[in-house]
VMD Tcl script that draws the C-alpha trace (Angstrom):
set ca {
  {-14.57 -28.76 31.91}
  {-17.57 -27.97 29.73}
  {-18.59 -30.40 26.98}
  {-20.41 -28.11 24.58}
  {-22.90 -29.83 22.29}
  {-22.75 -28.48 18.74}
  {-25.40 -28.93 16.05}
  {-24.53 -26.53 13.23}
  {-22.66 -27.75 10.15}
  {-22.20 -24.22 8.76}
  {-18.43 -23.54 8.42}
  {-18.46 -19.79 9.12}
  {-20.55 -20.31 12.24}
  {-18.43 -23.20 13.49}
  {-15.10 -21.37 13.16}
  {-16.63 -18.30 14.80}
  {-17.89 -20.49 17.66}
  {-14.35 -21.57 18.47}
  {-13.14 -17.98 18.74}
  {-16.19 -16.96 20.78}
  {-15.79 -19.79 23.30}
  {-12.03 -19.18 23.52}
  {-12.44 -15.50 24.33}
  {-15.69 -15.40 26.31}
  {-15.97 -18.65 28.31}
  {-14.05 -18.96 31.57}
  {-14.13 -22.76 31.82}
  {-12.01 -25.24 29.91}
  {-14.10 -26.83 27.18}
  {-14.40 -29.63 24.66}
  {-16.43 -29.67 21.45}
  {-17.15 -32.05 18.59}
  {-18.51 -30.63 15.34}
  {-18.77 -31.18 11.59}
  {-18.78 -28.89 8.57}
  {-20.52 -29.02 5.25}
  {-17.98 -29.20 2.38}
  {-15.46 -26.43 3.01}
  {-11.77 -25.58 2.93}
  {-10.25 -24.30 6.16}
  {-6.99 -22.44 5.59}
  {-4.34 -21.70 8.19}
  {-4.10 -18.20 9.63}
  {-0.85 -17.38 7.82}
  {-1.63 -18.90 4.42}
  {-2.24 -17.37 1.00}
  {-5.77 -18.63 0.38}
  {-5.71 -18.52 -3.42}
  {-2.46 -20.51 -3.45}
  {-4.07 -23.32 -1.43}
  {-7.41 -23.87 -3.16}
  {-8.55 -25.10 -6.56}
  {-10.77 -22.09 -7.30}
  {-12.57 -23.72 -10.25}
  {-13.48 -26.76 -8.14}
  {-14.51 -24.52 -5.22}
  {-16.78 -22.37 -7.42}
  {-18.33 -25.32 -9.27}
  {-19.10 -27.21 -6.06}
  {-20.07 -24.15 -3.97}
  {-17.46 -24.95 -1.32}
  {-17.02 -22.32 1.38}
  {-13.50 -21.16 2.19}
  {-12.77 -20.04 5.76}
  {-9.63 -18.85 7.51}
  {-9.11 -20.21 11.03}
  {-7.32 -18.74 14.05}
  {-4.54 -21.31 14.16}
  {-1.55 -21.72 11.87}
  {-0.65 -24.75 9.79}
  {-1.93 -25.96 6.43}
  {-5.22 -25.99 4.56}
  {-7.64 -28.87 5.16}
  {-10.83 -30.05 3.48}
  {-13.91 -30.68 5.59}
  {-17.09 -32.52 4.72}
  {-19.72 -34.32 6.76}
  {-17.53 -37.44 6.76}
  {-14.92 -35.53 8.75}
  {-15.20 -34.83 12.49}
  {-13.53 -31.89 14.19}
  {-12.62 -31.85 17.86}
  {-11.66 -28.82 19.93}
  {-10.08 -28.51 23.37}
  {-9.79 -25.08 24.97}
  {-7.64 -25.15 28.09}
  {-5.97 -22.82 30.58}
  {-2.29 -23.20 31.35}
  {1.00 -21.56 32.19}
  {2.89 -19.54 29.56}
  {5.49 -21.73 27.87}
  {3.60 -24.96 28.50}
  {0.32 -24.26 26.71}
  {1.20 -25.91 23.39}
  {1.01 -29.69 23.84}
  {-0.12 -31.69 20.82}
  {0.35 -35.05 22.50}
  {-1.81 -34.18 25.51}
  {-4.83 -33.17 23.44}
  {-4.59 -36.00 20.91}
  {-4.17 -38.69 23.58}
  {-7.95 -39.16 24.10}
  {-8.37 -39.80 20.37}
  {-5.64 -42.44 20.36}
  {-7.30 -44.09 23.38}
  {-10.63 -44.29 21.55}
  {-8.89 -45.81 18.54}
  {-7.32 -48.40 20.83}
  {-10.78 -49.30 22.16}
  {-11.84 -49.93 18.57}
  {-8.87 -52.22 18.00}
  {-7.12 -49.79 15.64}
  {-3.40 -49.22 16.07}
  {-2.99 -45.48 15.62}
  {-0.02 -43.35 16.57}
  {1.18 -39.79 16.94}
  {3.69 -38.94 14.20}
  {5.71 -35.90 13.24}
  {4.76 -32.58 14.74}
  {0.97 -32.78 14.80}
  {-0.44 -35.81 12.95}
  {-2.22 -39.02 13.91}
  {-1.73 -41.94 11.55}
  {-2.81 -45.50 10.84}
  {-0.26 -47.63 8.98}
  {1.64 -44.48 8.10}
  {-1.39 -42.74 6.58}
  {-2.78 -39.60 8.18}
  {-6.32 -39.48 9.54}
  {-5.94 -36.48 11.85}
  {-4.12 -33.17 11.47}
  {-3.91 -30.82 14.44}
  {-3.20 -27.16 15.11}
  {-3.13 -24.83 18.11}
  {-3.65 -21.14 18.84}
  {-2.59 -19.40 22.07}
  {-4.72 -16.59 23.47}
  {-3.39 -15.04 26.70}
  {-3.25 -17.90 29.23}
  {-5.37 -20.28 27.13}
  {-4.74 -22.59 24.22}
  {-7.20 -23.67 21.54}
  {-6.32 -27.10 20.17}
  {-8.34 -28.45 17.27}
  {-7.96 -31.42 14.99}
  {-9.62 -33.24 12.13}
  {-10.75 -36.86 12.21}
  {-11.24 -38.31 8.75}
  {-13.95 -40.88 9.30}
  {-15.68 -41.32 5.93}
  {-14.67 -38.29 3.90}
  {-14.96 -38.29 0.11}
  {-11.30 -38.49 -0.86}
  {-11.85 -37.36 -4.45}
  {-13.33 -34.08 -3.18}
  {-10.46 -33.66 -0.71}
  {-7.93 -34.03 -3.53}
  {-9.86 -31.88 -5.99}
  {-10.51 -29.00 -3.60}
  {-6.88 -28.57 -2.53}
  {-5.12 -29.20 -5.85}
  {-3.41 -26.04 -7.13}
  {-0.55 -25.10 -9.48}
  {2.38 -24.04 -7.23}
  {4.10 -22.21 -10.11}
  {1.46 -19.44 -10.09}
  {2.36 -17.96 -6.70}
  {5.55 -16.61 -5.16}
  {5.19 -15.64 -1.53}
  {6.41 -16.24 2.02}
  {3.12 -17.70 3.24}
  {2.99 -21.04 5.05}
  {2.59 -23.83 2.47}
  {0.45 -26.89 3.04}
  {2.21 -30.25 3.05}
  {0.16 -32.92 1.30}
  {0.15 -36.30 3.05}
  {-1.17 -39.75 2.27}
  {-4.51 -39.95 4.07}
  {-7.00 -42.57 5.17}
  {-10.49 -42.78 6.64}
  {-11.01 -44.34 10.08}
  {-13.98 -46.32 8.71}
  {-11.66 -48.30 6.44}
  {-9.94 -49.82 9.50}
  {-12.94 -50.78 11.63}
  {-13.60 -54.44 12.36}
  {-17.33 -53.81 12.18}
  {-19.31 -51.00 10.52}
  {-19.96 -47.98 12.75}
  {-22.05 -44.91 12.06}
  {-20.23 -41.60 12.34}
  {-22.66 -40.36 15.01}
  {-21.89 -43.43 17.14}
  {-18.17 -42.79 16.80}
  {-18.66 -39.16 17.84}
  {-20.56 -40.33 20.91}
  {-17.73 -42.72 21.78}
  {-15.24 -39.82 21.67}
  {-17.53 -37.57 23.71}
  {-18.10 -40.28 26.33}
  {-14.40 -41.03 26.58}
  {-13.56 -37.37 27.19}
  {-16.26 -37.33 29.86}
  {-14.59 -40.34 31.51}
  {-11.22 -38.55 31.54}
  {-12.84 -35.44 33.01}
  {-15.52 -36.88 35.35}
  {-16.49 -33.44 36.65}
  {-17.33 -32.24 33.12}
  {-20.73 -30.69 32.53}
  {-22.51 -31.04 29.18}
  {-24.18 -27.82 27.99}
  {-25.78 -26.24 24.93}
  {-24.98 -22.76 23.66}
  {-27.56 -20.19 24.76}
  {-29.62 -17.96 22.49}
  {-27.41 -15.03 23.50}
  {-24.32 -17.09 22.55}
  {-25.84 -17.79 19.14}
  {-26.57 -14.12 18.55}
  {-23.02 -13.12 19.48}
  {-21.54 -15.82 17.26}
  {-23.69 -14.74 14.32}
  {-22.39 -11.20 14.82}
  {-18.81 -12.54 14.68}
  {-19.70 -14.40 11.48}
  {-21.07 -11.21 9.96}
  {-18.12 -9.05 11.02}
  {-15.31 -11.53 10.34}
  {-15.76 -15.14 9.30}
  {-18.01 -14.55 6.29}
  {-15.94 -11.65 4.95}
  {-13.59 -11.59 1.98}
  {-11.19 -9.45 4.04}
  {-10.62 -12.24 6.57}
  {-10.83 -15.30 4.34}
  {-8.83 -13.93 1.39}
  {-7.59 -10.40 2.05}
  {-5.70 -11.40 5.21}
  {-3.29 -13.42 3.04}
  {0.38 -12.35 3.06}
  {1.70 -10.33 0.11}
  {2.43 -12.43 -2.97}
  {3.35 -12.32 -6.65}
  {1.09 -14.12 -9.11}
  {1.93 -15.23 -12.66}
  {-0.13 -17.17 -15.16}
  {0.18 -17.71 -18.91}
  {-2.54 -18.99 -21.21}
  {-2.80 -19.80 -24.91}
  {-6.11 -18.42 -26.11}
  {-8.09 -20.08 -28.86}
  {-7.64 -17.24 -31.38}
  {-5.81 -14.41 -29.65}
  {-2.35 -15.84 -29.03}
  {-0.41 -16.17 -25.78}
  {-1.01 -13.84 -22.81}
  {0.87 -13.72 -19.52}
  {-0.52 -11.94 -16.44}
  {1.82 -10.79 -13.64}
  {0.39 -9.36 -10.43}
  {1.76 -8.01 -7.16}
  {-0.86 -8.41 -4.44}
  {-0.90 -7.03 -0.89}
  {-3.74 -7.53 1.62}
  {-5.66 -9.25 -1.18}
  {-5.56 -6.14 -3.41}
  {-3.67 -5.79 -6.71}
  {-0.88 -3.21 -6.30}
  {0.84 -3.71 -9.67}
  {0.01 -5.51 -12.92}
  {2.02 -6.29 -16.03}
  {0.69 -8.07 -19.14}
  {2.90 -9.70 -21.76}
  {2.23 -11.76 -24.86}
  {2.01 -11.99 -28.64}
  {-1.56 -10.70 -28.81}
  {-2.81 -7.87 -31.07}
  {-4.44 -4.83 -29.51}
  {-6.21 -1.60 -30.43}
  {-5.89 0.11 -27.04}
  {-2.71 0.20 -24.97}
  {-2.72 -2.58 -22.36}
  {-0.96 -0.16 -19.98}
  {-4.39 1.44 -19.50}
  {-5.80 -1.92 -18.47}
  {-2.82 -2.53 -16.17}
  {-3.52 0.80 -14.43}
  {-7.22 -0.08 -14.11}
  {-6.30 -3.25 -12.21}
  {-4.48 -1.36 -9.45}
  {-6.60 -1.25 -6.31}
  {-8.90 -4.08 -7.44}
  {-9.29 -7.03 -5.04}
  {-7.81 -10.28 -6.38}
  {-11.19 -11.98 -6.23}
  {-13.38 -13.60 -8.86}
  {-16.30 -11.21 -8.31}
  {-14.08 -8.12 -8.64}
  {-12.33 -9.34 -11.79}
  {-15.67 -10.29 -13.36}
  {-17.03 -6.83 -12.55}
  {-13.98 -5.11 -14.07}
  {-14.23 -7.29 -17.18}
  {-17.83 -6.17 -17.72}
  {-16.76 -2.51 -17.51}
  {-13.71 -2.74 -19.79}
  {-13.77 -3.41 -23.54}
  {-11.54 -6.46 -23.34}
  {-11.74 -7.17 -27.08}
  {-10.13 -3.78 -27.76}
  {-7.15 -4.59 -25.54}
  {-6.84 -8.18 -26.82}
  {-8.07 -8.97 -30.30}
  {-10.06 -12.25 -30.46}
  {-9.75 -12.88 -26.70}
  {-13.00 -13.70 -24.89}
  {-13.96 -12.27 -21.47}
  {-13.81 -15.82 -20.05}
  {-10.25 -16.26 -21.30}
  {-9.26 -12.91 -19.81}
  {-10.77 -13.80 -16.41}
  {-8.93 -17.14 -16.42}
  {-5.62 -15.24 -16.44}
  {-6.17 -14.23 -12.80}
  {-6.73 -17.64 -11.16}
}
mol new
graphics top color blue
foreach p $ca { graphics top sphere $p radius 0.5 }
foreach p [lrange $ca 0 end-1] q [lrange $ca 1 end] { graphics top cylinder $p $q radius 0.2 }
display resetview
């Protein structure tokens, strides 16, 4: 067992590190790490359906897709992530209880009664403080979980709030749970770094032959390449989403009601239909055709809006109102 010390709080780098260690290290491993404010979506989710885009843009929150399935989660520096990567036999690799047991044992040492509930959660008094997911690669499994220690709950709620009526798809939906921070249940105050060291030490006790290492310069270079090619890209974080239909209606200040309907595949608009009681000089069918092939992303829609004469398609509708139809 390798206990790999991690120092970065950059979300793209940290998710890339997991994949790199999974695919290029031969030993079983354990890692503790934290992210700056970010939303981590499950591999099979529709990203735009899981995030509050306005909140994400205003607060400069990074959005990253992970290797494992399951729902979207919010990370900040008050949340700790733990990762086990382990070899095993096919059919017995997935074992949520095995990899969460060390966490429950640490909680017991702190005098906190925590338990495993449902398929993949750890709870205190029925409130979730840890969600877990797994990804199988050949004869190895990557198990990772969150540990809400002192996260800002208002940010967690704001970042993941979204209108479910906008999207119709077959993507995996997140299930919102009542949550709690570990720090709220401690008998005495404890710094997050001290708690992380307790977890790391306990894992070392369970695996007495474990060796603590740092990633090498070559490892860092390879991980940065993976960030550049995958984890920082729109194609992975948004475009990988399953096909979906999007619908949104707005009442503009002076231009009436407008409804936008989109069919999106691989993150790209394949069909668009616009309805409403607006007045127009140019046929909106031209605008609908112009949308085909455009990525369903804020940057792309802003760029298209600058090129098109929106006020000639929609009388008294502002560019900002038009852009809001897409998100």
